[in-house]
TIMAR-873862 format. One line per 4 residues: number of its first residue (from 1); for each residue z, y, x of N, C-alpha, C. Coordinates in pm, whole numbers, plus 50000, padded with zeros to 5 digits. Each point is the difference from the previous one (the first is absolute). Example, Ala and Ser with C-alpha at 12.3 -4.5 7.8 and 13.67 -1.06 7.14 Angstrom:
2
1) 50780:49431:51319:50000:50119:49911:50000:50120:50090; 49928:50105:49965:50006:50119:50082:50073:50109:49923
end
This chain:
269
1) 60405:67513:09143:49871:50019:49932:49889:50019:50103; 49895:49916:49991:49886:50017:50088:49929:50131:49971; 49944:50060:50105:49938:50132:49985:49886:49999:49899; 49927:49889:49991:49884:49994:49911:50018:49897:49887
5) 50124:49963:49973:50025:49907:49891:49962:50064:49867; 49935:49922:49913:49951:50053:49873:50070:49935:49883; 49999:50071:49886:50046:49939:49876:49882:49929:49933; 50019:49935:49885:49890:49924:49939:49878:50083:49961
9) 50015:50134:49996:49887:50085:49962:49931:50061:50122; 50038:49952:50119:49935:50048:50121:50053:50131:50053; 50114:50048:49949:50059:50124:50046:50091:49971:50120; 49984:50076:50105:50081:49981:50121:50142:50048:49972
13) 50096:49911:50017:50139:50031:49962:50060:50111:50085; 49963:50006:50128:50054:50105:50087:49954:50137:49951; 49874:50011:49959:49948:50126:49947:50064:50033:49866; 50017:49898:49916:50064:50020:49870:50144:50047:50018
17) 50070:49943:50097:50138:50040:50030:50009:50149:50029; 49911:50047:50086:50007:50142:50037:49953:50092:49888; 49907:49954:49919:49960:50079:49885:50116:50017:49903; 50075:49893:49976:50116:50007:49911:50105:50094:50058
21) 50024:49991:50130:50098:50089:50063:49961:50147:49985; 49875:50030:50032:49953:50140:49995:49999:50052:49857; 49943:49923:49908:49995:50044:49860:50140:50009:49941; 50089:49909:50041:50137:50006:49954:50070:50127:50044
25) 49980:50038:50126:50058:50124:50052:49945:50121:49926; 49872:49997:49968:49934:50113:49934:50044:50015:49855; 50040:49891:49936:50027:50004:49856:50149:49995:49964; 50087:49974:50097:50142:49980:49970:50061:50118:49927
29) 49965:50121:50040:50058:50120:49938:49961:50017:49853; 49896:49931:49960:49959:50009:49860:50101:49932:49907; 50080:49910:50057:50096:49925:49920:50145:50025:50045; 50015:50066:50113:50134:50024:50053:50010:50141:50057
33) 49933:50095:49938:50002:50137:50049:49956:50096:49892; 49866:50011:49984:49948:50087:49895:50049:49956:49862; 50006:49870:49983:50048:49940:49875:50097:49888:50035; 50075:49955:49903:50098:49894:50022:49957:49874:49926
37) 50015:49886:50067:49967:49872:49939:50129:49923:49973; 50025:49975:49874:50118:49922:49960:49957:49854:49983; 50069:49910:50068:49961:49858:50005:50109:49914:49938; 49958:49898:49928:50094:49904:49943:49944:49859:50015
41) 50084:49907:50046:49960:49860:50008:49941:49957:50131; 50019:50077:50107:49939:49963:50128:50054:49868:50055; 50123:49962:49959:50056:49874:50048:49919:49879:49953; 49929:50016:49888:49916:49891:49949:49892:49963:50101
45) 49949:50100:50070:49892:49978:50096:50042:49907:50114; 50124:50011:50040:50047:49921:50114:50019:49852:49967; 49995:49969:49872:50016:49860:49957:49868:49933:49965; 49891:50069:50025:49868:49945:49967:49943:49921:50117
49) 49915:49902:49971:49934:49926:50108:49900:50087:50074; 49955:49953:50112:49909:50076:50085:49861:50014:49939; 49960:49905:49917:49865:50001:49942:50002:49969:49851; 49882:50015:49937:49976:49968:49860:50093:50076:49904
53) 50012:50131:50026:50076:50089:49912:49904:50106:49947; 49997:50015:49868:49914:50098:49935:50087:50108:49935; 49983:50123:50044:50071:50113:49940:49909:50064:49897; 50052:50020:49880:49923:50068:49896:50069:50131:49968
57) 49921:50104:49978:50060:50132:49979:49913:50085:49909; 50064:50094:49932:49923:50106:49935:49942:50089:50111; 49906:50084:49964:49922:50072:50101:49995:50147:49962; 50029:50090:50097:49999:50143:49969:49907:50082:50089
61) 49974:49954:50122:49901:50065:50087:49926:49890:50076; 49888:50036:50061:49923:49898:50071:50076:49945:50121; 50061:50089:50079:50056:49955:50128:50149:50027:50019; 50056:50104:49941:50141:50033:50024:50093:49888:49956
65) 49965:49931:49892:50084:49890:49950:50011:49889:50103; 49885:49954:50048:50000:49885:50090:50056:50036:50137; 49979:50123:50045:50059:50044:50127:50153:50000:49990; 50051:50046:49886:50145:49998:49978:50053:49857:50005
69) 49924:49906:49944:50043:49860:50002:50003:49945:50142; 49903:50038:50083:50002:49958:50140:50128:50049:50067; 50038:50124:49973:50124:50054:50056:50121:49922:49950; 50010:49984:49869:50117:49935:49940:50011:49855:50044
73) 49889:49927:49998:50002:49859:50036:50046:49982:50145; 49944:50079:50090:50035:49984:50142:50141:50048:50029; 50043:50107:49934:50137:50047:50019:50099:49895:49951; 49971:49940:49886:50089:49899:49943:50008:49876:50088
77) 49884:49957:50051:49998:49882:50087:50071:50025:50133; 50016:50129:50034:50072:50035:50122:50149:50020:49974; 50044:49969:49878:50143:50003:49971:50051:50122:49927; 49912:50094:49963:50045:50119:49929:50015:49969:49851
81) 50104:50051:49941:50028:49976:49859:49958:50121:49916; 49893:49982:49924:49951:50105:49910:49982:50134:50072; 49945:49993:50120:49983:50121:50080:49885:49983:50098; 49936:50112:50034:49900:50000:50106:50044:50093:50114
85) 50131:50019:50013:50053:50080:50110:49972:49930:50132; 49991:50081:50105:49979:49948:50135:49867:49927:50007; 49900:50073:50039:49862:49951:49996:49972:49891:50103; 50102:49959:50073:49983:49895:50100:49948:49869:49944
89) 50011:49980:49869:49948:49876:49941:49849:49986:50018; 49933:50109:50032:49855:49995:50020:49961:49935:50132; 50098:49982:50090:49965:49944:50131:49956:49855:49988; 50063:49926:49909:49962:49859:49981:49974:49975:49851
93) 49893:50055:49945:49972:49984:49858:49947:49860:49968; 50010:49963:49876:49942:49875:49952:49849:50020:49993; 49925:49923:50075:49856:50021:50012:49918:49923:49896; 50066:49917:49921:49925:49923:49901:50031:50046:49857
97) 50005:50134:49984:50007:50060:49868:49861:50051:49964; 49951:49960:49884:49867:50041:49954:50012:50068:49864; 49897:50073:49964:49994:50059:49866:49858:49991:49947; 49988:49977:49870:49870:49987:49936:49948:50139:49964
101) 49876:50028:50038:49941:50132:49974:49852:49987:49970; 49946:50099:49931:49857:50000:49967:49917:50024:50126; 49900:49916:50022:49917:50010:50120:49933:50136:50011; 49953:50054:49887:49929:50129:50006:50094:50112:50046
105) 50128:49991:49964:50097:50102:50040:50026:49993:50150; 50008:49877:50053:50037:49983:50141:49885:50028:50096; 49881:50028:49948:49885:50028:50085:49962:50149:50001; 50077:50083:49932:49955:50137:49976:50013:50094:50119
109) 50093:49973:50090:50022:50091:50112:50058:49924:50118; 50010:50068:50113:50060:49938:50119:50146:49966:49972; 50071:50090:49930:50141:49975:49971:50019:49877:49913; 49917:49984:49897:50015:49883:49913:49964:49872:50075
113) 49906:50009:50094:49965:49883:50081:50116:49960:50091; 50072:50100:50051:50118:49973:50082:50108:49936:49914; 50021:50054:49880:50099:49943:49908:49963:49857:49960; 49870:49974:49988:49955:49865:49969:50034:49904:50113
117) 49984:50046:50124:50030:49916:50116:50148:49964:50005; 50083:50092:49952:50145:49978:50001:50039:49882:49912; 49921:49974:49892:50039:49886:49918:49931:49984:49867; 49887:50063:49980:49933:49990:49871:49928:49867:49982
121) 50016:49941:49881:49914:49891:49956:49906:50066:49900; 49883:50036:50046:49908:50079:49919:49922:49911:49904; 49998:50040:49873:49929:49922:49898:49903:50090:49925; 49898:49939:49942:49906:50073:49915:50057:50006:49859
125) 50022:50120:49949:50053:50012:49865:49896:49954:49898; 50046:49925:49902:49908:49944:49900:49983:50091:49879; 50084:50103:49989:49999:50083:49879:49962:50145:50024; 49997:50044:50128:49969:50139:50027:49943:50015:50139
129) 49900:50089:50014:49939:50026:50130:49942:50140:50000; 50031:50075:50106:49948:50137:50014:50029:50085:49877; 50119:49981:49942:50040:50082:49886:49941:49959:49867; 49925:49888:49997:49936:49955:49877:50052:49863:49960
133) 50007:49975:49870:50039:49868:49951:49887:49900:50028; 50037:49884:50052:49902:49895:50027:50055:49868:49946; 49915:49898:50004:50043:49867:49956:49945:49897:50097; 50074:49978:50108:49957:49907:50103:50077:49869:49990
137) 49939:49897:50053:50074:49874:50010:50089:50004:50123; 50108:49928:49996:50094:49995:50112:49935:49930:50119; 50012:50059:50118:49949:49937:50121:50101:49899:50050; 49959:49876:50012:50092:49895:50043:50052:50025:50142
141) 49919:50070:50081:50045:50030:50136:50121:50094:49998; 50007:50087:49898:50115:50090:49988:50127:49920:49969; 49988:49903:49908:50114:49915:49967:50042:49920:50123; 49902:49949:50072:50029:49923:50121:50075:50084:50102
145) 49957:50126:50017:50064:50088:50099:50145:50031:49963; 50027:50014:49870:50138:50022:49958:50083:49876:50032; 49942:49883:49980:50068:49876:50034:50027:49990:50150; 49905:50044:50082:50017:50000:50146:50117:50091:50039
149) 50004:50118:49936:50107:50095:50029:50137:49944:49959; 50006:49935:49883:50126:49940:49956:50043:49888:50094; 49904:49924:50047:50031:49891:50093:50053:50052:50133; 49961:50123:50034:50042:50060:50127:50126:50085:49988
153) 50028:50053:49877:50115:50089:49989:50027:50050:49860; 50029:50130:49990:50032:50065:49872:49881:50083:49954; 49980:50003:49868:49890:50076:49942:50054:50092:49890; 49960:50126:50005:50036:50099:49897:49878:50021:49911
157) 50021:49995:49869:49888:50027:49908:50046:50088:49886; 49907:50076:49947:50026:50090:49889:49915:49951:49882; 50055:49913:49917:49918:49927:49902:49939:50085:49888; 50040:50125:49987:49934:50085:49901:49864:50047:50050
161) 49983:50000:50132:49872:50041:50057:49969:50147:49983; 50101:50081:49969:49982:50143:49978:50133:50069:50021; 49994:50130:50029:50123:50077:50014:50046:50058:49866; 49922:49978:49895:50037:50047:49867:50108:49909:49941
165) 50113:50056:49954:50110:49915:49952:49970:49933:49867; 50068:49887:49978:50000:49925:49875:49864:49940:49963; 49914:49985:50098:49873:49933:49976:50021:49848:50005; 49918:49922:49930:50016:49853:50002:49984:49944:50140
169) 50068:49891:50027:49988:49933:50129:49875:49913:50003; 49938:49992:50117:49882:49918:50018:50040:49852:50005; 49931:49917:49924:50038:49859:49992:49975:49924:50129; 49920:50059:50089:49975:49936:50127:50128:49974:50078
173) 50099:50089:49983:50128:49982:50070:50068:49871:49954; 49995:49973:49870:50060:49877:49946:49927:49877:50054; 49868:50006:50010:49924:49887:50055:50037:49975:50147; 50022:50108:50075:50041:49987:50139:50137:49932:50009
177) 50090:50039:49910:50134:49941:49998:49993:49850:49968; 49918:49965:49903:49988:49859:49964:49933:49918:50111; 49906:50061:50069:49923:49927:50102:50081:49980:50128; 50068:50106:50048:50065:49993:50131:50151:49980:49991
181) 50057:50012:49879:50143:49975:49977:50092:50075:50098; 49981:50130:50013:50087:50077:50091:50134:50032:49935; 50094:50042:50082:50121:50064:49948:49959:50140:49958; 50029:50038:49878:49955:50129:49945:50118:50095:49989
185) 49993:50111:50072:50109:50098:50004:49953:50131:49937; 50061:50042:49888:49961:50127:49938:50059:50120:50075; 49922:50107:50006:50045:50126:50059:49965:50111:49902; 50096:50085:49968:49977:50112:49909:50019:50130:50078
189) 49898:50084:49998:50006:50127:50074:49991:50117:49903; 50050:50115:50045:49990:50122:49920:50010:50120:50094; 49947:50111:49955:50009:50125:50075:49884:50028:50091; 49919:49899:50032:49889:50019:50093:49889:50085:49938
193) 49982:49986:49870:49897:50078:49932:50033:50149:50004; 50128:50032:49997:50041:50140:50005:49999:50054:50143; 50019:49912:50097:50010:50042:50140:49864:50022:50066; 49903:49914:49965:49873:49997:50071:49881:50020:49906
197) 49885:50030:50061:49877:50002:49922:49963:49856:49967; 49892:49981:49926:49964:49867:49953:49975:49903:50114; 49941:50048:50109:49974:49911:50114:50127:49966:50076; 50103:50083:49984:50125:49975:50072:49995:50047:50143
201) 49906:50088:50033:49986:50050:50137:50058:50141:50014; 49985:50079:49897:50047:50139:50005:50131:50014:49923; 50097:50068:50062:50128:50025:49932:49979:50110:49897; 50025:49967:49876:49978:50093:49889:50123:50086:49973
205) 50116:49939:50015:50125:50071:49972:50112:49941:50082; 50085:50087:50055:50113:49955:50081:50127:49996:49916; 50101:49930:50051:50128:49993:49932:50003:49906:49881; 49906:49906:49997:49993:49904:49889:50078:49873:50035
209) 50074:49949:49903:50070:49874:50019:49906:49886:49963; 49963:49920:50101:49918:49882:49977:50093:49879:49992; 49956:49897:49931:50084:49881:49990:49917:49874:50014; 50065:49896:50052:49937:49869:50012:50107:49894:49971
213) 49977:49922:49895:50093:49895:49962:49933:49865:50024; 50061:49919:50085:49950:49865:50029:50083:49903:49917; 49933:49920:49917:50070:49912:49908:49999:49856:50049; 50086:49921:49939:50006:49858:50033:49866:49931:49967
217) 49962:49898:50076:49874:49929:49972:49995:49945:49858; 49880:50001:49943:49979:49947:49865:49988:49848:50003; 50029:49940:49887:49989:49855:49987:49880:49966:49912; 49915:49907:50048:49882:49958:49925:49990:49848:49999
221) 49939:49950:49895:49954:49861:49998:49852:50008:50039; 49974:49993:50129:49866:50028:50051:49892:49913:49936; 50030:49876:49972:49899:49907:49950:49976:50012:49850; 50106:50030:49925:49989:49995:49854:50004:50135:49929
225) 50049:50102:50068:50014:50130:49933:49863:50066:49985; 49978:50063:49886:49870:50062:49972:49985:50131:50077; 49875:50040:50015:49970:50128:50066:50064:50115:49924; 49990:49997:49867:50056:50108:49919:50152:50009:50016
229) 50066:49886:50009:50145:49999:50019:50038:50060:50135; 49924:49966:50103:50026:50054:50133:49980:50152:50001; 49891:50044:49938:49972:50143:49994:50113:50075:49930; 50049:49945:49890:50108:50066:49927:50126:50010:50087
233) 50031:49894:50072:50116:50005:50091:49982:50108:50106; 49880:50010:50054:49973:50101:50103:50014:50141:49942; 49948:50020:49879:50008:50132:49937:50144:50044:49981; 50084:49909:49953:50142:50033:49984:50065:50025:50135
237) 49965:49918:50098:50065:50007:50131:49974:50133:50071; 49876:50052:49988:49970:50128:50066:50007:50117:49901; 50059:49972:49883:50030:50102:49899:49874:50073:49952; 49895:49921:49978:49874:50054:49950:49956:49930:49871
241) 50092:49929:49935:49969:49937:49872:49988:50109:49894; 49909:49984:49902:49982:50103:49896:50130:50039:49929; 50096:49909:49993:50126:50031:49931:50076:50112:50070; 49975:50021:50130:50070:50106:50072:49957:50137:49950
245) 49882:50009:49941:49953:50129:49947:50088:50050:49887; 50066:49909:49932:50083:50037:49885:50124:50078:50042; 50043:49982:50125:50121:50068:50046:49969:50118:50091; 49871:50032:50017:49960:50115:50081:49968:50116:49907
249) 50054:50119:50029:49972:50116:49914:49852:50024:49980; 49960:50033:49877:49859:50019:49968:49935:50109:50084; 50078:50104:50033:49941:50110:50078:49966:49956:50142; 50076:49903:50054:49970:49947:50133:49870:49920:49997
253) 49986:49915:49898:49877:49922:49984:49880:50092:49983; 50015:50104:49917:49891:50095:49976:49959:50071:50129; 50098:50034:50083:49971:50068:50126:49920:49911:50093; 50037:49872:50007:49926:49904:50084:49857:49986:49949
257) 49984:49987:49869:49867:49982:49942:49913:50122:50022; 50059:50119:49988:49924:50123:50019:49956:50014:50146; 50089:49964:50092:49966:50007:50143:49888:49902:50032; 50004:49881:49938:49895:49900:50023:49866:50050:49948
261) 49999:50062:49882:49877:50055:49944:49943:50109:50090; 50087:50084:50056:49957:50108:50087:49933:49945:50127; 50062:49895:50060:49942:49939:50120:49864:49939:49970; 49989:49935:49883:49874:49937:49961:49892:50105:49978
265) 50037:50112:49937:49905:50107:49974:49947:50058:50130; 50088:50021:50098:49959:50056:50128:49905:49906:50074; 50026:49868:49991:49914:49902:50065:49860:50004:49939; 49994:50008:49867:49872:49998:49931:49918:50124:50031
269) 50067:50109:50030:49928:50122:50037:49948:49989:50144
end
């Protein structure tokens, strides 16, 4: 690797390498110490192509989810089976892993700017900004940037666009799938909401069992399948389809809704 070689977004790969190493060392205990991360399906990752892979996942915190995926993906590619033991996998991480994030979030602090440099494809949210509902048109440059990232490597996206569970998926994800025809790999996570605060930076509770299930790639008829059909497949794949609410205890749903109302009330104050 040349000392000043850049990726398509102008990020110096040597600097990105060391940022991943340092951040990986700082965060490893969050998934293999204070709390435990149970992994399933890591062998699927080793059979994927180097580029044009889109990971879709439910979302529980701003950053802890995606950091865990960086650990799991790199550990798996280094030959570990459903484990992130032996942090040596950070020495040669995959440098073309990206994740889709809201531009306003990635500009808020020095830490978020560093996390953005590690691999964020920052986009302008069309439905929410600064805690308020908005109605913006999609920026074509954002779609183009996601395509650039897919052409260069793997992209992680959270199609609900929120950490609140069971919310509808944004149709933009389906349009991206139809346009760029990536291999789509579902990932289902759990336990992160209980372990961390909403940003995923502060440990809220120790001794929590976190889980990450990597599923087989989905099959699509990219040219003929409707956006609604794709969205429904994604909802089932990441276990966020409305039908899943029928098998979840009502008191659990009520607790989530009450917590969401409390967060909204505090923001408005």
